[in-house]
C-alpha positions as CSV (number, residue, x, y, z in Angstrom):
1,M,0.0,0.0,0.0
2,P,1.7,3.2,-1.1
3,L,2.2,5.7,1.7
4,L,0.1,8.5,0.1
5,D,-3.0,6.4,-0.5
6,D,-4.5,7.8,2.7
7,Y,-4.2,11.4,1.3
8,Y,-6.2,13.4,-1.2
9,T,-4.5,15.7,-3.7
10,D,-5.9,19.2,-3.9
11,P,-7.9,18.4,-7.0
12,E,-9.2,15.2,-5.5
13,F,-10.2,16.9,-2.3
14,A,-12.0,19.7,-4.3
15,R,-13.8,17.2,-6.4
16,E,-15.0,15.3,-3.3
17,M,-16.3,18.5,-1.8
18,G,-17.9,19.7,-5.0
19,V,-15.9,22.9,-5.1
20,K,-13.1,24.4,-7.2
21,T,-9.5,24.2,-6.2
22,R,-9.5,28.0,-5.7
23,T,-12.1,27.4,-2.9
24,T,-9.8,24.9,-1.2
25,K,-7.0,27.4,-1.5
26,S,-9.2,30.0,0.1
27,W,-9.9,27.5,2.9
28,R,-6.2,27.0,3.4
29,D,-5.5,30.8,3.3
30,N,-8.2,31.5,5.8
31,R,-7.5,28.4,7.9
32,T,-11.1,27.3,7.7
33,G,-10.5,24.0,6.0
34,P,-9.3,20.6,7.2
35,P,-5.6,20.1,8.3
36,V,-3.3,20.1,5.4
37,T,0.2,18.6,4.8
38,F,2.5,20.0,2.2
39,I,4.5,17.3,0.3
40,A,7.0,18.6,-2.2
41,G,5.2,22.0,-1.9
42,R,1.8,20.6,-2.8
43,P,-1.1,20.4,-0.4
44,R,-2.3,16.9,0.6
45,Y,-5.3,16.1,2.8
46,R,-5.4,13.0,5.0
47,K,-8.7,11.3,4.3
48,E,-9.4,10.6,8.0
49,A,-8.7,14.3,8.9
50,V,-11.2,15.4,6.2
51,R,-13.8,13.0,7.6
52,Q,-13.2,14.5,11.1
53,W,-13.4,18.0,9.8
54,L,-16.7,17.3,8.1
55,L,-18.1,15.7,11.3
56,A,-17.1,18.7,13.3
57,R,-19.0,20.9,10.9
58,E,-22.3,19.0,11.3
59,I,-25.3,21.1,12.6
60,D,-28.2,19.5,14.3
61,L,-31.1,21.6,12.8
62,S,-33.6,20.2,15.3
63,K,-31.7,22.0,18.1
64,R,-31.4,25.4,16.4
65,A,-33.6,28.2,17.5
66,R,-36.4,29.0,15.2
67,R,-36.4,32.4,13.7
68,R,-39.1,34.8,12.7
69,G,-42.6,33.5,12.8
70,A,-41.8,30.8,15.4
71,A,-44.7,30.2,17.7
């Protein structure tokens, strides 16, 4: 098993998220995306770290306060 099999390249990560690579760059620049590792100057995302980042972003809508018009 090659060492980098557990990592997404930037284009792979962007494709998985349904965004463009400029969005993933913005996430890196703003430090709002998942942890990133640079290998040979290129960003790589550990697949498990991406899963954890996604889980941390989950919102339970049943627990959110209702806005305008709530009884």
